[in-house]
MIGU-339946 format. One record per residue (C-alpha): residue number from 1; x, y, z; residue in one letter. Coordinates in steps of 0.001 Angstrom, whole numbers, plus 500000, padded with zeros to 6 digits. Layout:
N
<seq: NUM	X: X	Y: Y	Z: Z	type: A>;
...
end
This chain:
416
<seq: 1	X: 186023	Y: 830914	Z: 105489	type: M>;
<seq: 2	X: 184710	Y: 833863	Z: 106620	type: I>;
<seq: 3	X: 186501	Y: 834349	Z: 109761	type: R>;
<seq: 4	X: 189833	Y: 834265	Z: 106755	type: L>;
<seq: 5	X: 187836	Y: 836928	Z: 105036	type: W>;
<seq: 6	X: 186873	Y: 839799	Z: 107654	type: I>;
<seq: 7	X: 190904	Y: 838718	Z: 108458	type: L>;
<seq: 8	X: 192085	Y: 839551	Z: 104836	type: L>;
<seq: 9	X: 189299	Y: 843109	Z: 105287	type: V>;
<seq: 10	X: 191486	Y: 844060	Z: 108114	type: L>;
<seq: 11	X: 194413	Y: 843680	Z: 107610	type: A>;
<seq: 12	X: 193586	Y: 845847	Z: 104253	type: V>;
<seq: 13	X: 192918	Y: 848098	Z: 106312	type: F>;
<seq: 14	X: 195472	Y: 848943	Z: 108961	type: M>;
<seq: 15	X: 197859	Y: 848885	Z: 106131	type: L>;
<seq: 16	X: 197976	Y: 852635	Z: 106223	type: P>;
<seq: 17	X: 198742	Y: 852224	Z: 110204	type: V>;
<seq: 18	X: 201736	Y: 849638	Z: 110027	type: F>;
<seq: 19	X: 202707	Y: 852431	Z: 107049	type: H>;
<seq: 20	X: 202445	Y: 855760	Z: 109495	type: A>;
<seq: 21	X: 204052	Y: 854202	Z: 112510	type: Q>;
<seq: 22	X: 206990	Y: 853370	Z: 109987	type: A>;
<seq: 23	X: 207431	Y: 856528	Z: 109082	type: Q>;
<seq: 24	X: 207339	Y: 858098	Z: 112863	type: T>;
<seq: 25	X: 208955	Y: 855906	Z: 115749	type: S>;
<seq: 26	X: 210759	Y: 857007	Z: 118759	type: I>;
<seq: 27	X: 213676	Y: 859591	Z: 118424	type: A>;
<seq: 28	X: 214541	Y: 859627	Z: 122831	type: A>;
<seq: 29	X: 212888	Y: 859114	Z: 125904	type: R>;
<seq: 30	X: 212481	Y: 861648	Z: 129031	type: V>;
<seq: 31	X: 211196	Y: 859979	Z: 131515	type: G>;
<seq: 32	X: 207339	Y: 859253	Z: 130594	type: D>;
<seq: 33	X: 206984	Y: 861290	Z: 127696	type: E>;
<seq: 34	X: 207814	Y: 860591	Z: 124374	type: I>;
<seq: 35	X: 210037	Y: 862721	Z: 121206	type: I>;
<seq: 36	X: 208891	Y: 861209	Z: 118230	type: T>;
<seq: 37	X: 211044	Y: 861304	Z: 114879	type: T>;
<seq: 38	X: 208071	Y: 863005	Z: 113316	type: H>;
<seq: 39	X: 208421	Y: 865925	Z: 115916	type: D>;
<seq: 40	X: 212451	Y: 866166	Z: 114954	type: V>;
<seq: 41	X: 211471	Y: 866173	Z: 111768	type: E>;
<seq: 42	X: 208891	Y: 869056	Z: 111625	type: T>;
<seq: 43	X: 211681	Y: 871203	Z: 114017	type: R>;
<seq: 44	X: 214018	Y: 870469	Z: 111358	type: L>;
<seq: 45	X: 211707	Y: 872483	Z: 108617	type: R>;
<seq: 46	X: 211298	Y: 875117	Z: 111236	type: I>;
<seq: 47	X: 215362	Y: 875708	Z: 111765	type: V>;
<seq: 48	X: 215328	Y: 875614	Z: 107673	type: F>;
<seq: 49	X: 212899	Y: 877218	Z: 107416	type: L>;
<seq: 50	X: 213124	Y: 880780	Z: 110106	type: S>;
<seq: 51	X: 216630	Y: 880436	Z: 109016	type: S>;
<seq: 52	X: 216950	Y: 880243	Z: 105180	type: K>;
<seq: 53	X: 218601	Y: 877983	Z: 104928	type: M>;
<seq: 54	X: 219065	Y: 875583	Z: 101588	type: P>;
<seq: 55	X: 217559	Y: 872279	Z: 102303	type: E>;
<seq: 56	X: 220689	Y: 869871	Z: 101824	type: D>;
<seq: 57	X: 219871	Y: 866438	Z: 103318	type: E>;
<seq: 58	X: 223679	Y: 866658	Z: 104020	type: R>;
<seq: 59	X: 223320	Y: 869048	Z: 106753	type: V>;
<seq: 60	X: 219543	Y: 867633	Z: 107615	type: K>;
<seq: 61	X: 221134	Y: 864321	Z: 108521	type: T>;
<seq: 62	X: 224183	Y: 865997	Z: 110664	type: Q>;
<seq: 63	X: 221817	Y: 868232	Z: 112612	type: L>;
<seq: 64	X: 219013	Y: 865411	Z: 113521	type: R>;
<seq: 65	X: 220957	Y: 864456	Z: 116698	type: Q>;
<seq: 66	X: 221214	Y: 868233	Z: 117840	type: Q>;
<seq: 67	X: 217493	Y: 869038	Z: 117394	type: V>;
<seq: 68	X: 216710	Y: 866281	Z: 119259	type: R>;
<seq: 69	X: 218602	Y: 867375	Z: 122099	type: E>;
<seq: 70	X: 217375	Y: 870891	Z: 122040	type: L>;
<seq: 71	X: 213500	Y: 869030	Z: 122284	type: L>;
<seq: 72	X: 215295	Y: 866763	Z: 124938	type: I>;
<seq: 73	X: 215954	Y: 870005	Z: 127152	type: D>;
<seq: 74	X: 212131	Y: 871632	Z: 125574	type: E>;
<seq: 75	X: 210502	Y: 868412	Z: 127218	type: E>;
<seq: 76	X: 212500	Y: 868598	Z: 130513	type: I>;
<seq: 77	X: 211873	Y: 872139	Z: 130721	type: Q>;
<seq: 78	X: 207759	Y: 871554	Z: 130317	type: R>;
<seq: 79	X: 208458	Y: 869011	Z: 132998	type: Q>;
<seq: 80	X: 209190	Y: 870557	Z: 135212	type: V>;
<seq: 81	X: 207440	Y: 873757	Z: 134411	type: A>;
<seq: 82	X: 204161	Y: 870999	Z: 135044	type: K>;
<seq: 83	X: 205737	Y: 869712	Z: 138395	type: R>;
<seq: 84	X: 206307	Y: 873550	Z: 139943	type: E>;
<seq: 85	X: 202471	Y: 873725	Z: 138835	type: E>;
<seq: 86	X: 202966	Y: 876678	Z: 136845	type: I>;
<seq: 87	X: 200494	Y: 877111	Z: 133966	type: T>;
<seq: 88	X: 200638	Y: 879429	Z: 130151	type: V>;
<seq: 89	X: 197370	Y: 879623	Z: 129127	type: N>;
<seq: 90	X: 196017	Y: 880162	Z: 125781	type: D>;
<seq: 91	X: 196392	Y: 884673	Z: 126435	type: A>;
<seq: 92	X: 199972	Y: 883826	Z: 126581	type: D>;
<seq: 93	X: 200523	Y: 881751	Z: 123821	type: I>;
<seq: 94	X: 198837	Y: 884397	Z: 120607	type: K>;
<seq: 95	X: 200422	Y: 887304	Z: 122298	type: K>;
<seq: 96	X: 203942	Y: 884767	Z: 122189	type: T>;
<seq: 97	X: 202237	Y: 884303	Z: 118491	type: F>;
<seq: 98	X: 201647	Y: 888230	Z: 118239	type: T>;
<seq: 99	X: 205216	Y: 888400	Z: 118452	type: A>;
<seq: 100	X: 206673	Y: 885796	Z: 115998	type: I>;
<seq: 101	X: 204716	Y: 887816	Z: 113208	type: E>;
<seq: 102	X: 205783	Y: 891160	Z: 114029	type: Q>;
<seq: 103	X: 209227	Y: 889681	Z: 113992	type: R>;
<seq: 104	X: 208823	Y: 888077	Z: 110913	type: N>;
<seq: 105	X: 206550	Y: 891029	Z: 109083	type: A>;
<seq: 106	X: 203937	Y: 888215	Z: 108451	type: I>;
<seq: 107	X: 200326	Y: 889862	Z: 108758	type: A>;
<seq: 108	X: 198161	Y: 889954	Z: 112365	type: L>;
<seq: 109	X: 196650	Y: 886629	Z: 112592	type: G>;
<seq: 110	X: 198107	Y: 884683	Z: 110197	type: E>;
<seq: 111	X: 201030	Y: 882300	Z: 111535	type: L>;
<seq: 112	X: 199380	Y: 879426	Z: 112468	type: I>;
<seq: 113	X: 198052	Y: 878952	Z: 108290	type: P>;
<seq: 114	X: 201430	Y: 880321	Z: 107244	type: E>;
<seq: 115	X: 203273	Y: 877535	Z: 108898	type: M>;
<seq: 116	X: 199995	Y: 874699	Z: 108402	type: A>;
<seq: 117	X: 200705	Y: 875677	Z: 104417	type: K>;
<seq: 118	X: 204874	Y: 874736	Z: 104760	type: K>;
<seq: 119	X: 203220	Y: 871038	Z: 107061	type: G>;
<seq: 120	X: 204164	Y: 872474	Z: 110278	type: I>;
<seq: 121	X: 201547	Y: 871915	Z: 112377	type: D>;
<seq: 122	X: 199989	Y: 874204	Z: 115309	type: E>;
<seq: 123	X: 201118	Y: 871614	Z: 117592	type: T>;
<seq: 124	X: 203965	Y: 872031	Z: 116861	type: T>;
<seq: 125	X: 204762	Y: 875424	Z: 117336	type: L>;
<seq: 126	X: 202329	Y: 875643	Z: 120598	type: K>;
<seq: 127	X: 204769	Y: 873060	Z: 122978	type: K>;
<seq: 128	X: 207978	Y: 875511	Z: 122001	type: Q>;
<seq: 129	X: 206602	Y: 878485	Z: 123100	type: V>;
<seq: 130	X: 205188	Y: 876158	Z: 126104	type: L>;
<seq: 131	X: 208582	Y: 874903	Z: 127088	type: A>;
<seq: 132	X: 209883	Y: 878358	Z: 127019	type: T>;
<seq: 133	X: 206903	Y: 880378	Z: 129127	type: L>;
<seq: 134	X: 207327	Y: 877848	Z: 131383	type: G>;
<seq: 135	X: 211112	Y: 877931	Z: 131984	type: W>;
<seq: 136	X: 210745	Y: 882133	Z: 132501	type: Q>;
<seq: 137	X: 208213	Y: 881231	Z: 135194	type: R>;
<seq: 138	X: 210063	Y: 878543	Z: 136575	type: V>;
<seq: 139	X: 212871	Y: 880496	Z: 136904	type: M>;
<seq: 140	X: 211450	Y: 883891	Z: 138164	type: Q>;
<seq: 141	X: 208772	Y: 881860	Z: 140889	type: K>;
<seq: 142	X: 212176	Y: 880052	Z: 141858	type: N>;
<seq: 143	X: 215078	Y: 882546	Z: 141513	type: Y>;
<seq: 144	X: 213492	Y: 886274	Z: 141938	type: Q>;
<seq: 145	X: 215384	Y: 886843	Z: 145018	type: N>;
<seq: 146	X: 218221	Y: 886064	Z: 143481	type: Q>;
<seq: 147	X: 217806	Y: 888601	Z: 139969	type: M>;
<seq: 148	X: 216980	Y: 891382	Z: 142644	type: I>;
<seq: 149	X: 219633	Y: 894173	Z: 141286	type: I>;
<seq: 150	X: 220742	Y: 896330	Z: 143794	type: S>;
<seq: 151	X: 222137	Y: 899800	Z: 144216	type: D>;
<seq: 152	X: 225108	Y: 898195	Z: 145143	type: D>;
<seq: 153	X: 225419	Y: 895901	Z: 142331	type: D>;
<seq: 154	X: 225788	Y: 898904	Z: 140199	type: V>;
<seq: 155	X: 228111	Y: 900456	Z: 141816	type: A>;
<seq: 156	X: 230087	Y: 897755	Z: 141245	type: I>;
<seq: 157	X: 229539	Y: 897592	Z: 137750	type: E>;
<seq: 158	X: 229901	Y: 900935	Z: 136569	type: K>;
<seq: 159	X: 233550	Y: 900516	Z: 138642	type: A>;
<seq: 160	X: 234329	Y: 897847	Z: 136584	type: R>;
<seq: 161	X: 233550	Y: 900056	Z: 133594	type: M>;
<seq: 162	X: 235562	Y: 902519	Z: 134769	type: E>;
<seq: 163	X: 238652	Y: 900139	Z: 135889	type: R>;
<seq: 164	X: 238188	Y: 899163	Z: 131401	type: N>;
<seq: 165	X: 237555	Y: 902589	Z: 130531	type: Q>;
<seq: 166	X: 239385	Y: 902418	Z: 127346	type: G>;
<seq: 167	X: 239624	Y: 898677	Z: 126362	type: K>;
<seq: 168	X: 237644	Y: 897263	Z: 123202	type: T>;
<seq: 169	X: 234223	Y: 895701	Z: 124276	type: E>;
<seq: 170	X: 232177	Y: 893570	Z: 122173	type: Y>;
<seq: 171	X: 227879	Y: 893441	Z: 121387	type: Y>;
<seq: 172	X: 227987	Y: 889170	Z: 120971	type: L>;
<seq: 173	X: 225592	Y: 886711	Z: 119775	type: S>;
<seq: 174	X: 226204	Y: 882734	Z: 120731	type: E>;
<seq: 175	X: 224997	Y: 879686	Z: 119632	type: I>;
<seq: 176	X: 225561	Y: 876996	Z: 122655	type: L>;
<seq: 177	X: 226068	Y: 873654	Z: 121793	type: L>;
<seq: 178	X: 226493	Y: 871077	Z: 124936	type: F>;
<seq: 179	X: 228619	Y: 868094	Z: 125141	type: V>;
<seq: 180	X: 226509	Y: 866038	Z: 127603	type: N>;
<seq: 181	X: 228872	Y: 863225	Z: 127891	type: A>;
<seq: 182	X: 232350	Y: 861917	Z: 126226	type: P>;
<seq: 183	X: 230706	Y: 860041	Z: 123577	type: N>;
<seq: 184	X: 228768	Y: 863455	Z: 121252	type: Q>;
<seq: 185	X: 232042	Y: 864821	Z: 121636	type: E>;
<seq: 186	X: 232791	Y: 863895	Z: 117637	type: D>;
<seq: 187	X: 229199	Y: 864983	Z: 116392	type: E>;
<seq: 188	X: 228625	Y: 868474	Z: 118178	type: M>;
<seq: 189	X: 231714	Y: 869320	Z: 116709	type: R>;
<seq: 190	X: 230633	Y: 868386	Z: 113350	type: K>;
<seq: 191	X: 227328	Y: 869786	Z: 114127	type: N>;
<seq: 192	X: 228865	Y: 873371	Z: 115363	type: A>;
<seq: 193	X: 231108	Y: 873141	Z: 111738	type: T>;
<seq: 194	X: 228002	Y: 872415	Z: 109674	type: I>;
<seq: 195	X: 226394	Y: 875119	Z: 111002	type: L>;
<seq: 196	X: 229309	Y: 877588	Z: 110953	type: Y>;
<seq: 197	X: 230018	Y: 876695	Z: 107179	type: D>;
<seq: 198	X: 225921	Y: 877558	Z: 106755	type: Q>;
<seq: 199	X: 225991	Y: 880856	Z: 108600	type: L>;
<seq: 200	X: 229050	Y: 882512	Z: 106210	type: I>;
<seq: 201	X: 226962	Y: 881592	Z: 103775	type: K>;
<seq: 202	X: 224350	Y: 883536	Z: 104464	type: G>;
<seq: 203	X: 221946	Y: 881251	Z: 107232	type: A>;
<seq: 204	X: 220168	Y: 883943	Z: 109944	type: R>;
<seq: 205	X: 222821	Y: 883637	Z: 112863	type: F>;
<seq: 206	X: 219128	Y: 885667	Z: 115298	type: E>;
<seq: 207	X: 216897	Y: 882441	Z: 113886	type: S>;
<seq: 208	X: 219561	Y: 879127	Z: 114222	type: V>;
<seq: 209	X: 220399	Y: 880460	Z: 117571	type: A>;
<seq: 210	X: 216047	Y: 880126	Z: 118508	type: R>;
<seq: 211	X: 215820	Y: 877192	Z: 117150	type: Q>;
<seq: 212	X: 219215	Y: 875316	Z: 117773	type: V>;
<seq: 213	X: 221197	Y: 876797	Z: 120462	type: S>;
<seq: 214	X: 221139	Y: 875485	Z: 124028	type: Q>;
<seq: 215	X: 222102	Y: 878496	Z: 125411	type: S>;
<seq: 216	X: 219515	Y: 880243	Z: 127174	type: A>;
<seq: 217	X: 220289	Y: 883482	Z: 125438	type: T>;
<seq: 218	X: 218347	Y: 881259	Z: 122478	type: A>;
<seq: 219	X: 214870	Y: 882660	Z: 123671	type: A>;
<seq: 220	X: 216389	Y: 886103	Z: 122781	type: N>;
<seq: 221	X: 218405	Y: 885259	Z: 119453	type: G>;
<seq: 222	X: 220906	Y: 884363	Z: 121000	type: G>;
<seq: 223	X: 222435	Y: 888190	Z: 121945	type: V>;
<seq: 224	X: 224233	Y: 888100	Z: 125158	type: I>;
<seq: 225	X: 225177	Y: 892090	Z: 125015	type: G>;
<seq: 226	X: 227770	Y: 894169	Z: 126000	type: W>;
<seq: 227	X: 231173	Y: 892123	Z: 126729	type: V>;
<seq: 228	X: 234409	Y: 893234	Z: 127694	type: V>;
<seq: 229	X: 237614	Y: 891663	Z: 125954	type: A>;
<seq: 230	X: 238309	Y: 890316	Z: 129853	type: D>;
<seq: 231	X: 235215	Y: 888934	Z: 130483	type: Q>;
<seq: 232	X: 235620	Y: 886124	Z: 127740	type: L>;
<seq: 233	X: 237470	Y: 883620	Z: 128453	type: P>;
<seq: 234	X: 241638	Y: 883666	Z: 127065	type: V>;
<seq: 235	X: 240951	Y: 881558	Z: 124316	type: D>;
<seq: 236	X: 237796	Y: 883496	Z: 123440	type: V>;
<seq: 237	X: 239764	Y: 887065	Z: 123388	type: Q>;
<seq: 238	X: 242570	Y: 886371	Z: 121332	type: K>;
<seq: 239	X: 240194	Y: 884878	Z: 118623	type: I>;
<seq: 240	X: 237365	Y: 888221	Z: 118678	type: I>;
<seq: 241	X: 240289	Y: 890465	Z: 118815	type: A>;
<seq: 242	X: 241393	Y: 889804	Z: 115195	type: R>;
<seq: 243	X: 238178	Y: 889533	Z: 113873	type: M>;
<seq: 244	X: 236193	Y: 892311	Z: 112800	type: D>;
<seq: 245	X: 232431	Y: 893417	Z: 113160	type: K>;
<seq: 246	X: 229612	Y: 891529	Z: 112026	type: G>;
<seq: 247	X: 232562	Y: 888278	Z: 111980	type: A>;
<seq: 248	X: 231320	Y: 885527	Z: 113143	type: I>;
<seq: 249	X: 234028	Y: 882462	Z: 115340	type: T>;
<seq: 250	X: 234042	Y: 878867	Z: 114042	type: Q>;
<seq: 251	X: 233244	Y: 876882	Z: 116673	type: P>;
<seq: 252	X: 235219	Y: 877528	Z: 119744	type: I>;
<seq: 253	X: 235746	Y: 874502	Z: 122766	type: R>;
<seq: 254	X: 234624	Y: 875793	Z: 126158	type: T>;
<seq: 255	X: 234091	Y: 874441	Z: 129263	type: Q>;
<seq: 256	X: 230201	Y: 873529	Z: 128372	type: M>;
<seq: 257	X: 230395	Y: 872610	Z: 124472	type: G>;
<seq: 258	X: 230963	Y: 874351	Z: 121659	type: Y>;
<seq: 259	X: 230212	Y: 877831	Z: 120883	type: K>;
<seq: 260	X: 230122	Y: 880437	Z: 117853	type: I>;
<seq: 261	X: 229768	Y: 883747	Z: 118661	type: Y>;
<seq: 262	X: 228736	Y: 886623	Z: 116370	type: K>;
<seq: 263	X: 230588	Y: 890162	Z: 116992	type: I>;
<seq: 264	X: 227340	Y: 892063	Z: 116354	type: N>;
<seq: 265	X: 229272	Y: 895979	Z: 117034	type: D>;
<seq: 266	X: 232587	Y: 896513	Z: 118751	type: Q>;
<seq: 267	X: 233387	Y: 899896	Z: 121020	type: R>;
<seq: 268	X: 235547	Y: 901474	Z: 123130	type: L>;
<seq: 269	X: 234456	Y: 901671	Z: 126881	type: V>;
<seq: 270	X: 233980	Y: 904936	Z: 128532	type: G>;
<seq: 271	X: 236170	Y: 906942	Z: 125574	type: V>;
<seq: 272	X: 234468	Y: 909283	Z: 123579	type: V>;
<seq: 273	X: 235996	Y: 909972	Z: 120127	type: L>;
<seq: 274	X: 234633	Y: 913301	Z: 119270	type: H>;
<seq: 275	X: 236093	Y: 913818	Z: 115828	type: N>;
<seq: 276	X: 233270	Y: 911107	Z: 114974	type: Q>;
<seq: 277	X: 230607	Y: 912834	Z: 117248	type: T>;
<seq: 278	X: 228253	Y: 915143	Z: 115354	type: T>;
<seq: 279	X: 225980	Y: 917678	Z: 116308	type: V>;
<seq: 280	X: 223632	Y: 920486	Z: 116126	type: D>;
<seq: 281	X: 223700	Y: 923529	Z: 118223	type: V>;
<seq: 282	X: 221934	Y: 927213	Z: 119022	type: F>;
<seq: 283	X: 224636	Y: 929393	Z: 119844	type: Q>;
<seq: 284	X: 223784	Y: 932733	Z: 122247	type: T>;
<seq: 285	X: 226086	Y: 934957	Z: 121039	type: I>;
<seq: 286	X: 225849	Y: 938448	Z: 123112	type: V>;
<seq: 287	X: 227873	Y: 941436	Z: 122737	type: P>;
<seq: 288	X: 230635	Y: 941679	Z: 125923	type: F>;
<seq: 289	X: 229895	Y: 945287	Z: 127373	type: V>;
<seq: 290	X: 231380	Y: 944937	Z: 130887	type: D>;
<seq: 291	X: 231176	Y: 942394	Z: 133842	type: D>;
<seq: 292	X: 228133	Y: 943486	Z: 134957	type: A>;
<seq: 293	X: 226172	Y: 942749	Z: 132370	type: K>;
<seq: 294	X: 227684	Y: 939539	Z: 131000	type: A>;
<seq: 295	X: 226398	Y: 938305	Z: 134392	type: V>;
<seq: 296	X: 222859	Y: 939505	Z: 133937	type: V>;
<seq: 297	X: 223356	Y: 937906	Z: 130269	type: A>;
<seq: 298	X: 224078	Y: 934969	Z: 132125	type: S>;
<seq: 299	X: 221649	Y: 934569	Z: 134475	type: T>;
<seq: 300	X: 218979	Y: 935700	Z: 131999	type: D>;
<seq: 301	X: 220033	Y: 932453	Z: 129708	type: I>;
<seq: 302	X: 220011	Y: 930064	Z: 132561	type: K>;
<seq: 303	X: 216403	Y: 930820	Z: 133925	type: D>;
<seq: 304	X: 215142	Y: 931321	Z: 130207	type: T>;
<seq: 305	X: 216539	Y: 928403	Z: 128419	type: V>;
<seq: 306	X: 215627	Y: 924562	Z: 128562	type: K>;
<seq: 307	X: 216036	Y: 923514	Z: 124926	type: D>;
<seq: 308	X: 216820	Y: 925164	Z: 120858	type: C>;
<seq: 309	X: 214034	Y: 927050	Z: 121025	type: A>;
<seq: 310	X: 213929	Y: 928861	Z: 123898	type: S>;
<seq: 311	X: 217309	Y: 929788	Z: 123175	type: A>;
<seq: 312	X: 215984	Y: 931173	Z: 119417	type: E>;
<seq: 313	X: 212856	Y: 932973	Z: 121534	type: S>;
<seq: 314	X: 215582	Y: 934486	Z: 122556	type: L>;
<seq: 315	X: 218045	Y: 935466	Z: 121021	type: A>;
<seq: 316	X: 215184	Y: 937306	Z: 118583	type: K>;
<seq: 317	X: 213886	Y: 938581	Z: 121876	type: A>;
<seq: 318	X: 216840	Y: 940642	Z: 123262	type: R>;
<seq: 319	X: 218779	Y: 941938	Z: 119745	type: G>;
<seq: 320	X: 221276	Y: 939270	Z: 119947	type: Y>;
<seq: 321	X: 221553	Y: 939155	Z: 115492	type: A>;
<seq: 322	X: 224302	Y: 937322	Z: 115484	type: A>;
<seq: 323	X: 223371	Y: 934192	Z: 117240	type: S>;
<seq: 324	X: 222222	Y: 931635	Z: 114618	type: G>;
<seq: 325	X: 221841	Y: 927280	Z: 114469	type: Y>;
<seq: 326	X: 225081	Y: 925848	Z: 113564	type: S>;
<seq: 327	X: 224087	Y: 921976	Z: 112615	type: R>;
<seq: 328	X: 225873	Y: 919041	Z: 111094	type: G>;
<seq: 329	X: 229491	Y: 920066	Z: 113398	type: V>;
<seq: 330	X: 231941	Y: 917961	Z: 113714	type: S>;
<seq: 331	X: 232659	Y: 918231	Z: 117486	type: V>;
<seq: 332	X: 236350	Y: 917628	Z: 116642	type: G>;
<seq: 333	X: 236407	Y: 920556	Z: 114070	type: T>;
<seq: 334	X: 235996	Y: 923180	Z: 117829	type: M>;
<seq: 335	X: 238265	Y: 924256	Z: 119387	type: P>;
<seq: 336	X: 239187	Y: 921308	Z: 122483	type: K>;
<seq: 337	X: 237713	Y: 923965	Z: 125373	type: A>;
<seq: 338	X: 234423	Y: 923629	Z: 123381	type: V>;
<seq: 339	X: 234537	Y: 920420	Z: 123114	type: Q>;
<seq: 340	X: 234990	Y: 919618	Z: 126424	type: E>;
<seq: 341	X: 232319	Y: 921265	Z: 127258	type: Q>;
<seq: 342	X: 229877	Y: 920624	Z: 124344	type: V>;
<seq: 343	X: 230583	Y: 916762	Z: 125028	type: M>;
<seq: 344	X: 228983	Y: 917212	Z: 128353	type: K>;
<seq: 345	X: 225764	Y: 918364	Z: 127589	type: L>;
<seq: 346	X: 222690	Y: 916013	Z: 127154	type: K>;
<seq: 347	X: 219626	Y: 917336	Z: 124839	type: I>;
<seq: 348	X: 218324	Y: 920656	Z: 125753	type: G>;
<seq: 349	X: 221485	Y: 921721	Z: 127634	type: Q>;
<seq: 350	X: 223859	Y: 925051	Z: 127216	type: T>;
<seq: 351	X: 227181	Y: 925367	Z: 128259	type: T>;
<seq: 352	X: 228552	Y: 927808	Z: 130548	type: P>;
<seq: 353	X: 229505	Y: 931272	Z: 128835	type: P>;
<seq: 354	X: 232675	Y: 931027	Z: 127181	type: M>;
<seq: 355	X: 234486	Y: 934435	Z: 126144	type: P>;
<seq: 356	X: 234968	Y: 934718	Z: 122300	type: M>;
<seq: 357	X: 236710	Y: 938198	Z: 120621	type: E>;
<seq: 358	X: 234873	Y: 941134	Z: 121919	type: D>;
<seq: 359	X: 231114	Y: 938390	Z: 122531	type: T>;
<seq: 360	X: 230019	Y: 935774	Z: 125821	type: L>;
<seq: 361	X: 228862	Y: 932416	Z: 123885	type: V>;
<seq: 362	X: 226543	Y: 930029	Z: 125060	type: F>;
<seq: 363	X: 225713	Y: 926777	Z: 122938	type: I>;
<seq: 364	X: 222927	Y: 924835	Z: 122835	type: T>;
<seq: 365	X: 222515	Y: 921064	Z: 121934	type: L>;
<seq: 366	X: 219729	Y: 920557	Z: 120132	type: C>;
<seq: 367	X: 220737	Y: 917106	Z: 118563	type: A>;
<seq: 368	X: 224059	Y: 914532	Z: 118703	type: Q>;
<seq: 369	X: 225046	Y: 911572	Z: 116429	type: S>;
<seq: 370	X: 227128	Y: 909726	Z: 118210	type: N>;
<seq: 371	X: 229087	Y: 907218	Z: 116520	type: P>;
<seq: 372	X: 229187	Y: 903274	Z: 117607	type: A>;
<seq: 373	X: 231770	Y: 903727	Z: 120003	type: Y>;
<seq: 374	X: 230783	Y: 906269	Z: 122316	type: V>;
<seq: 375	X: 229989	Y: 904602	Z: 125601	type: N>;
<seq: 376	X: 230732	Y: 907371	Z: 128457	type: T>;
<seq: 377	X: 230913	Y: 905578	Z: 131879	type: V>;
<seq: 378	X: 230390	Y: 908838	Z: 133924	type: V>;
<seq: 379	X: 226565	Y: 908952	Z: 132608	type: D>;
<seq: 380	X: 225806	Y: 905555	Z: 132184	type: A>;
<seq: 381	X: 222408	Y: 905112	Z: 133004	type: D>;
<seq: 382	X: 221606	Y: 903170	Z: 136177	type: A>;
<seq: 383	X: 218667	Y: 901991	Z: 134910	type: E>;
<seq: 384	X: 220096	Y: 899970	Z: 132232	type: N>;
<seq: 385	X: 222699	Y: 898804	Z: 134224	type: I>;
<seq: 386	X: 220533	Y: 896839	Z: 136029	type: K>;
<seq: 387	X: 218762	Y: 895735	Z: 133080	type: R>;
<seq: 388	X: 222058	Y: 893951	Z: 131470	type: A>;
<seq: 389	X: 222612	Y: 893013	Z: 135049	type: L>;
<seq: 390	X: 219551	Y: 891179	Z: 135273	type: F>;
<seq: 391	X: 219781	Y: 889591	Z: 131912	type: S>;
<seq: 392	X: 223518	Y: 888403	Z: 132804	type: E>;
<seq: 393	X: 222372	Y: 886581	Z: 136195	type: R>;
<seq: 394	X: 218869	Y: 885568	Z: 134479	type: A>;
<seq: 395	X: 220928	Y: 883671	Z: 131818	type: T>;
<seq: 396	X: 223217	Y: 881414	Z: 134211	type: Q>;
<seq: 397	X: 221128	Y: 880158	Z: 136458	type: L>;
<seq: 398	X: 218957	Y: 879571	Z: 133282	type: S>;
<seq: 399	X: 221901	Y: 877488	Z: 132000	type: Q>;
<seq: 400	X: 223273	Y: 876006	Z: 136035	type: Q>;
<seq: 401	X: 219058	Y: 874648	Z: 136841	type: L>;
<seq: 402	X: 218900	Y: 873100	Z: 133210	type: L>;
<seq: 403	X: 222023	Y: 871106	Z: 133889	type: R>;
<seq: 404	X: 220666	Y: 870036	Z: 136885	type: R>;
<seq: 405	X: 217384	Y: 868905	Z: 135824	type: E>;
<seq: 406	X: 219713	Y: 867298	Z: 132857	type: R>;
<seq: 407	X: 221213	Y: 865500	Z: 134745	type: E>;
<seq: 408	X: 219113	Y: 864006	Z: 136732	type: N>;
<seq: 409	X: 215819	Y: 863260	Z: 133767	type: A>;
<seq: 410	X: 216462	Y: 859593	Z: 133279	type: V>;
<seq: 411	X: 217192	Y: 860691	Z: 129098	type: I>;
<seq: 412	X: 216581	Y: 857080	Z: 126736	type: V>;
<seq: 413	X: 217725	Y: 857973	Z: 123447	type: R>;
<seq: 414	X: 216807	Y: 855998	Z: 119992	type: V>;
<seq: 415	X: 219764	Y: 855360	Z: 117154	type: T>;
<seq: 416	X: 218265	Y: 856445	Z: 114626	type: P>;
end
């Protein structure tokens, strides 16, 4: 009788445990590591919170498998980092949390408390950061030499830009849903369609990309950068060419899976649209007397004028009374010869002397407001080109490595 009583008591105390197990089960196994349904539900909550999507049960149901796939990728990344003996310390995690706080206008140190209020524990956030930082260091360790951008690479890219002058290029972001096996085709297409529906209803593209996309660009909010149309697959080119700035494409089937693009901006390569450029300038107007004095004035200005303030000082000192500022001037309204000279200037530089009636005019550029379309190839900054090429190469290598690791991993998915 005593034994029976003890068993009954134990059964009562174990009820909550059995209940918890019923609520949390295995969603997938990657090697020896388990991804639970609790992990999936918590990440789903983060997706909805960060993207501002309404918590629709139909959308949740459809996205559960997509979130599971993302968590599988992150577990693979953590395991590769561990295998490579790469560590991510608490200071690294804290720095990333601070960046998240700044990006989302959360008070410093309040990310964890804020997430806790919404049912998201610190462990979940740390695991995501560990996967991201660990994977970045795997890439640095194993592919650093392949990601070095040489002067020749920059020259080749500049030559490509010159060949593409006059063509349209697009500043794109992406969301990628991998199709890892034929039996995932329908599911991923449905997932992509659900996401597209939410995005056109106002869900934040950057946040959805960070939490759901399986591309290496996810860590950067899905940003690919500037891409000339010719660099895109033909089917994608045709779709994007018909769309305006700010538009989001419907899901497009690519070699890797389904992609959704956002056209953040677009411009013409190497074309300066003068009529869309406004400038603030200081005009130093020198009365023309004779050629000798004109040469002296030109030399004086060349040696003295380094910016608009020094141009103004020189004009006052020399008594060039007609000189002065012109602000907010459209370059397109200037005479063609003047347009060409002004558009060559960088801030603080001055044109050569330009004869106008009985004067010589020197124009110093104080400020310039370029439209988004301006992208002069001739002045393309080598460091910017290097950064863009590095990002592109790192993304390609990351995707290739993750694909190989995914193919070699022992993954067991449990049907929900």
